[in-house]
N, C-alpha and C positions, 0 to 999 in steps of 0.2 A: 769453676766445680765446683760439686754440689758442695755443701761444707756437713759436719759430723752425726746433726741432726736430720737433716735431711737425707744423705745415706743411711742414716741408722731407718728410716721410714719407709723406705723402700725396698731395708732385709725384712720388714715387718709382713708388708706389702707380699712379699712371697713368701716369706711363713706361713702366710696365714692362706698358704694356696691358691692368691689370687695373684698372679706375676704379674709389675706391672705393665708387660704387654700383653696380657693375656684377652684371647677377645678382641683381638682390634685398639682395643682401647687404653692408650698406655696414659704413665699418673705419675710424665715424673714431677718434681719439685723443681724449681728455680731460685735459686735464694737459699735465705735464711730464712727458714719459718720463724715469725713469731709467738713467743707463747706468754699471755700470762693469766694473772692468779689471784680471782675478787674474790672478797671475806665475807658477801652478801648484805653488806649492812652499807658503809660509805658506798662500796661498789656494787653489783652484784649483773648473772647474766643475763637475768631478759628485759631490766628494766634502766640501766648505769649506771642505778642505785636512784634515781628518778621517782618510781613505787607510783602509786597511782595520781596523787596529786602533782607532781613532778610532773607527768605524761599529758596532764589537764592544763597545766601552768603558763607558763612564757618560754619563748626558747628557753636550751639552758646554757648563761653567758659565759666568755673565758676574759681566764685570769686576763693576759696581753692576750687582745682581738688580732695586733699581728703574727702573731705564735705561736695560735694554739696546740697544747700535746696532744698526745696523740688518743690520750685518752678524755679530752674534751669534746677533741672532733665525733672520736664514737657512740658517745653519751651524744652529740646532739644529732647525729646519721639515726641513732636509735631512736630521738622524738619527732623528726620527719617522718620517719617510717613508722612509726605507732601516729602518725596526724594525720597521714597521708594516707593509711592505709583503712582503719579499722576505727568507732564510733566513740569518742572515750567520756562518752559521759557516762552518769549512771541512768536515767532513766533512758538507755538505750542497752543497756546491759551491760557494760564493762564492768568489773570488778567484779561483778554476781554472777554470770551466767558466761564467761565469757571473762580473759584477758586477765592481769598478776590481779595478784590476793592484795588484801588493804594491810601495810606494815611489815608484809614477808619477802627480802628476799633470796634468791638464787644465787647459794654459793657455788663457785668451780671453777673451770680450768678452760680458758679458752686461746686455742688458734690459729691463726693466721698463716696461711699458706698462698705461695704464686705455681701452680701448676701450670707445665706446659700446653698448649690446647690440639686437641685431634689429629692436625694438619700439621700444627708443626710451626705456623705463623705470628703468634706470640701468646698468651697468657692467662688463664682462670684463675676469679678468686675460690678459696677451698676457707670455710671454717667448723672450727669443729668444740665447741660447747660438748663440755665435759660437767655435769654438775654435781655437788660434793655428795648427791645421796643414789649416786647411780650404782645397780646390782651388779658385783662381777656374778655372782649366781644366776642371776635371770638376764641377761643383757639384753639391752634392747639398743636397736642407732635407728633414728629417722633420719630418714635422708631430705631433706627442702632445697626449695629452686625458687628461687628470687622472683616479684609479679612481676612482669612493667618490664621495663630498663634498668631497675633498680640493683643500688648494688651491693655490697654482700649481708648487709643487716633487712633483707627488703623481705621475705619471708618470717622473720624474726618473731614480728607481732603478731602470724594466719596462723602456716602449720608448723612453726617453729614454738612457740607457745604452747602446746598441747604438747610436744614432747620433754621441754623440760621440768613442765609442770606432773610430769608423773616417771620421770627419774630417769629418763631417758639420751644417752650421746644423740647429737642431733650434730649433722654432717648439710651444711650449708651450701651453695654454691650460687656465682651470680652467673655462671653459664652465659660467660663470654663476653655478656651485654656490660653489664655494670652499668657505676661509676664513672666513666673515665673518659673525664671532659681535660680537653689537650689547648688550652690558647695559644694562639698565633703571633700574639704579640709580643710577649715575652715569655717559647717555650717553656711553660709551667704545667707540668702533670700532677697527675696523682698516681702516692703508695698505695699499697690493698691497706695503709693504713689509716689510709685517707689524708695525709701530709702530704703538703704545696711542696713541691720540688724543678731545681732544674736541671739534675744531675742527670746530662743524658746517656749513664753507662748505672742508670742505677738497678737492677732486673728488678725488684720492685714494685714499678711504675707499670702499673696497667694499661696504658696506651698511649704511642705518641708517634704520629704519619708518618708516615717512609717522605727523607728529604729527597727534594725532586726540586731542578729547577723548575719545573710545573706549579709547585707549593710556592717556590719562593715569588714566581710570579704574580700566583693568585693572590697571594699576601698581598702587595704593591698593590694590583689593584684596589683589594677588598679588605683595608685596615679594621680589625680589630676584632678577628671572628673568632669563634669557637668551631675545633672542631670536638667531636664526639664518638666514639669506643663506639656504641650500638649498627651508626646510620656508615661509618670511616672506616671503618678497620679496614676491608676491603674481602672480609673469608664469609658474606652470608650465616654470619653466625647459628639463625636458626636451625638450619643443617644439623647443628652439631649440637643442639641444645639438648637430646637425649645423650651422648656421651660424654656431655659434663659431668650427667647425674649418676653414672657411672663412674666414673672418676671422681668423685665427691665421696661416693660409696668406697672404693679401694683405699684412699688418701684420709679416710676414718677409720677405716680398720688400723692401717698403718701406723697409726698416729694414739687409738688406742692401745694395743697392742705396744708402741710405747711408752705412751706414760703410765699402764698398766705391767712390766714385765713379767713372764712369767718363771717361776723360780728354775722350773729344768731348763729353760732357755729356751724353749715351745712357743708362739703362739698363744697367748692365752685365749683370742679372741678368734673364733672361725667363722664360713654359715653357717656347720654343723649347727654350733651350741647360740649362736646369734639371731634376734630376730629383727627384720630388715624393712622398716613400712616408711615407702616414699612418699610424700605429698607436695603439694602445690595449690598456688591458685592463682587463676588468668595464663598470661605464658610463664608460665612459672610450673601453671599446673600441666597443659602441655607439653610443656620437657619431660616433664615425670612420664607423662605416655608416651610419650619418643621412646625416651632412658628402656622401659617395656619392652617396646616392641625390639629394640637394641639387644636387650639383655638375654644372650644366649649362653654366660655362662652362672647365669640362677643366683641371680643378686640378689634381687628384689621381689619379696613375702610377696608384698598388698598394696596395694597404693588407696591415696583416696587425690581426687582432684579439686577441684573448688574453678568453675567459670572458664571451664581449660581456652584455651587459643589449643582449639583444632581442626585441623587441615584437611580436613580425608579426602585419600584419594575417591572419584566420581566411581559409582553406583550402578552400571546401566535396567532405570528402571524402578531403581527405590523411589516411596515417594512419601511424606509426612501428609496423617491427616488428623487434626482436631477438631476434634468430635464433631459438629457439625457441617465443619466449611470446610470447602470444596477443597482436599487435597493439594496440598505443596509439593512440586514436584522440582521447582528449577530450586533448589539445599544443596548445601556440604561448597557452595562456593569459597575460592581461598580468601584470608585476609584484605587483601593487595584488592580482591575483584569491591569489597563493601562496602571499603572504607573510598573507595575513593569516587563511589556510588553514592552514600553517603556526603562526600564534600561535594561532588555535584551538585546533587539534589536537594539535603536535607535546608540548606539557606533559602532556599522557598518553599517549602515543603511545611517551615513553622508557620508563616501565612498563614495556611487553611484555617476556619474557622473550627472551632473544638469544640468538643464536648464538652457541655457547661457546666459537667460533675466531677470534670476530668482535673483533680488544684495546679498540673506544671501549666499548662499551657503559656504561659505568659511569659510574651517575647521582650524581651529588655526593649526598653522608648528608646535608647539611645541608638543602639542601633537598627529599629524598626528601617526608617530610611537605608540603611543599606542592602537587609534580604528587599527591598525591595523594589530593588535597581537589579540584584543581581536575579530575583525571580525576572523580571520587565529583558532582562538580560540571554537572557537560559529562552525565553521565548523567541526574542530574533534569531538566534537558533535552532528553530525547530527542537527545540530539548522539554520546553511543555507547552500546553495550550490553553488560552485561557486569552479573555482580554482585561484583564485587572490581576492588584497580585494574588487573592483572594481563592480567584478563580488557579489562578498556575499555582498557585500554594495547593491547592488538593488534586491538582493533575498529579504532581510533583509528588506529591502523599503516596497515592494512588500509586505508581511507576516503583517505587519503592514497598509497599508492600508487592508489588504485581514481581518481585525479585526476592518475595520469598521473610522480606521482614516482617515481624509484627508489629500489628496497630499498640500493642501492650510496649510492646518495646520505644517504638517510637515517640512514645508520652517524657520523657528525652529529650526528646530536640533538643529546644530553647534551650537549653543548661550543653548539650551538647557543643551548636552554633559558637554560645557566649564565649562558655569557654576555649574555642583553639581546639578543638578536639583531633580536626577531622585531617585536617591538614597538618598539624604536628605528626597524626600516626602515618600519613604518606608519606610525607617529606622523610622518616629517615628509614621506612624500608621501603621507599623505590630508592636508595641509594645502598640502603643493607643488600638486596635481591638482589639487584645491580652489581653489585661488589664495589662499588663509586667511593674515591677518593675525596678528601674536602675540598680539594682544589677543583671539582667537577658536579659542581650543586645542579643537580635535575627542576629545569624550569626556573630557573632563577634563585630558589629560594636556600640561602641561609641561616648560622646563628651567631652570634652576638648580644652583648648587655645592649640597654639603649640608653640614650641621653637625654636633654631635656625636650630641646628638637627634634626626638621620636629619629633619631640618625644612631651607628653603632658607634661607641665610646667604649674606651679605656678601662678594663675593668682594674677598680682599684685596688690595692693590696688584701683590705680586711678583706674583701667580693672574690677575691685569687685565695686568700687565706681559707675559706671558709667554707667554697663551693663546692668539694664533694660531697662534705656532708650537708647541707643545705641540700643540695639537686637530688631529682630523682631518675635519672638517668638519661630521659629530652630533655629539648627545650621542648615549651615553654615551661621553665622550673629557672628558680634558685636566679631570678634576675637578666637568664637567658629567654629572649625571644628567637621569632622565627623572622626573618627581612626578607623581603623580596630584591633581587637586586635586578631589574631590567632597561634598557637604556631610560633615564630619562629620571629616573625612579630614585636613584642617589642614593638606596639604600633601606625603602619605610618598611616602618615596621608590618607584616607581614604576618603576626599570629591570628586574625580570625580570617583569613587565606582572604581569593580574591581570582573571578569566578573565570578569568584566564590563567591561571597558575595548579585552578579546579580541574577547568579541559585539558592540560598540559597534562595531567598528573592520570588522569583519565584512559586516555592516550596512552598514556606507558606503561600502563597497565593492562593495554585491552587488543592493544597493534592496531589502533585504528582513531581517528576523532569521535568524536559519541557521535557528533551530530553526523557522522558519515563522514566518509575519502580518505584515503589513501595517507600516510603520514611523509613527510618529507624526510630523506635515505639517512639523517642525521639520528632525526627521534622513531625512528624506524630501527637503527638497528639498536639502540639504548634500549626499548625498547623489547627487541628478541632478546637484550641480555637483562632487562627485569624480567620476561613471563620466562626467562630459563630458569633464575632464581627462586621463582615462584611454585615452579612443577618439583625442584629442591625436596621443596620442606612439604610436599604433599606427607598424607599417613594413610599407613597400609589398615589398622584397627588390628591385627592379630597380635594378641596379650599373653600367646603363648600357656594358658588359660592359669595365668595369673589375676587375682582377685584383685577386682580394679570397681570401686565406686565413685563417679561420676555425679558430681551436684551442679548446679547450673537454674539461677532465676531467671525465668517464663520474660522476666522486664528489661533481660540486659538490653541493651540501649549500646555495649561497645564490644563485643561479641555475641552477637545470634543467635539462637539456638537450632534453626533449623541449616545456620552455615558451622553451626558446629557440634555443639554433644549431641545436636539427633540426629544431623548425618553417623555420626562417629561412630553412635550404637546403633543403629540400625545397621551401616556396613559389617561393623565388630557382629550382628548375629544372622543377618545377610548371607554372611562366609563362614558359619555352623559353629562359631565359638559363640560361649554360653557366660565367662567370664567375670563380664561388666557387669554393676546396677547403674541404672540412672533414676535418678530422680531430681524432676524440677521442681522446680517450688515455683507459688502461682505467684505470692510476690517478693520476687526477689529479684537485685538488680546489679549490676556491678562496682558498684562505689557506694559501699558501706560508710565513708568517711564523709560524704553528704548527707546524710539523711537529717544528721543535726542540723546539717547549715544549711539549704536549701527550702523555700518555702512548700509547704505542701508534703516532701519526703519523706517525714518521719506518718506522716497516718496515710503513706499509698504503700510505703517499702514496710519489710522484713531487713531484717539484716542477714549476708551471708554466714559471717564467721562463727558466730554459736552451732548453727546446725557442719560447717563442715569440723569443729571443734568434737561432737558428736560425730560427727562418721570415721573420727581416726579412734575417738576409743571405743564404737562398731567393728573396727576394720581390727583393731587391736584385739578383744577379744576373739574373734573369731579366728586369726594366728594364732591365741596361742590355749586357749580355753574350746575354740571349735565349735563358736557360739555361730550358727546362722547367722543369714545376712540375705534383708528385704528384698522381694524382688521388685524389680522398677515400675516406675511410681509418681502420679501428680503426690505434690506433699502438700496438704492445704494450708495457707496460710493465714494468717490473719491479722492485717497493720492495725495498728494502736487505734483509739476513737483520738479526735480531738475537743477539747470542749473552753466552758470561758479561759478555765485556767492551764489551756494549754494542753500538751497532748498530753497521754497517759505513758506511764512509763511500760515498758517490755517485759514480760513474764515468758515465760516458754509455751504459757496457751499461746503466744500467736504465732511461737511459730512453726508449730505444723508438730506433725509425732510419723516415723515414720513404720508404715503398720505389718508384719510380718506376714497379714493375709489383706491386698489391699481392696480387696473384691474392686467397686466401678472406678478406683481410681489408678488400678495397671494401666502399665503400659508397656506396650506389647504388639511385635512383626507378624502380621494374618501376611501371609504370601509376602507380596513387592511390597508390601502398603504398614509404617509405623500407625499406628491407633496414639493417640498421646488423648489423654480426657479433655474437654475443654475445663 
């Protein structure tokens, strides 16, 4: 039964004109909302009291590592989110061009709420942060969605930052993925406040797998495994990401009206008097675009998204031409399609002889024999040609480019394979799209902590206590790795992947073996389920006239522009719409946090975060003052120079400028061709 505060929020949602079930998007609160007040000194909304230097330092410790408090876990989670998403160095602009201000904390109120998912099968987490400087006379609500599979603090260092620094209330959603780990050994799950619990009846636990005989049998065969909400919830959460964002809007209004009740008993905040700006990065950006496509109530006034995981429905005839290059017609592939293609071919493609002026081409010498063996295996299957590793690598790279992947974006290939990016993404999305429970691992890939003998092991009590605060949502993260469970391996670590699992994942995404040939009946049925889930997440690019700014780095090696933002924007304008503006950043890529850490990256890329907050400023002025939005264009960025004393500091001049009259840098649709300047 809903408690008194939850009932008050439901009543406030209805009073504000946003019925809890209006528009087919229910916003039912489950369990007891949690309310916290922060003074802006010892603790605050944006940095959990860490400030600039704390975020740059070592991870915050716990007074009792076996029983950290909820506030300690919150502080650790915010630290983890910052360090995983942005460049926190002064040289990278943190504290100068973006990020918290030195010595300034943001006081205010924070609510955590569990909300029933739109399909009624589980819960998602919504958080509302209301800074002490919130202007009751000119209210603004920024609605943000976590990137990747991160938890509720996974948009705080990116889109949430702008809202809090500008005095807006910020409503967050983890969009049904979140840090939903579940340890099968100890039956430990995690609450919305990140606390570990074995209480099976706690309504604030974010995820627990369904109990069944099959699950019991799996636990006996494969001990010490971890279930993950994004992969194993059985709901294909991406299908409803947009609805989660709309839920956050409604819950945000309800909580604001409870926090600041009107003396006459009416709703103080309504859609008529409150500016609603939605924003997100990566998966969070894709969720925001989906929300606008579903927004038949007009809840969102405008949006800014950066590097969005946008998966548009195909448009017959649409092509992209970058400068004088040949037109790209293979565009708009689903994420799981290009991810499994990367998984299959990129370990070999990194062996292609590199341009000597490219500083990112080095392959980890420890891994080099593995990728050479991988390339030879591809050749044996007829998937690449060539008599040696270099020629096989060239052919693999050529096949990736033929599939619409830009050579600029393939520069980050060595880092992607070194960190096991592709098997991690493939394993998660295959399970999610196929609605597979943890006891049905696709292609033999499971998740577990790893011991000294490179075998699955029991998670220690300290690890269990902090897992939700340290984890980024899906393995590999916080000591949890991918494990290959096939006969004879007994659970070998597989975070770098294997050629056979890559072939298997590729087959599930396409419906046939990579080298051709029909699948056996069991894989064919599983592939059918996976491909049906892939179809469920394709997007219309119909934005209902809502102004949207889309930013994307041309060198994005995770979410390639031809298959996401370019294809999405092209579909949008081809169907006669014009409310989206697309800004392609010449030297932008996907992982700002890697820029100061990896050799050559500081002098090759510019960060996307300062461009995101600048775009949110432009959109807010457009919504509140009627300021014009620049037309679609390539943003000419200028990476920092490297010298004897290291790489110079980042300044606004490195980021490029959005031009009101872009001239030769304009991106235009001409007939069926999206023209993008080189």
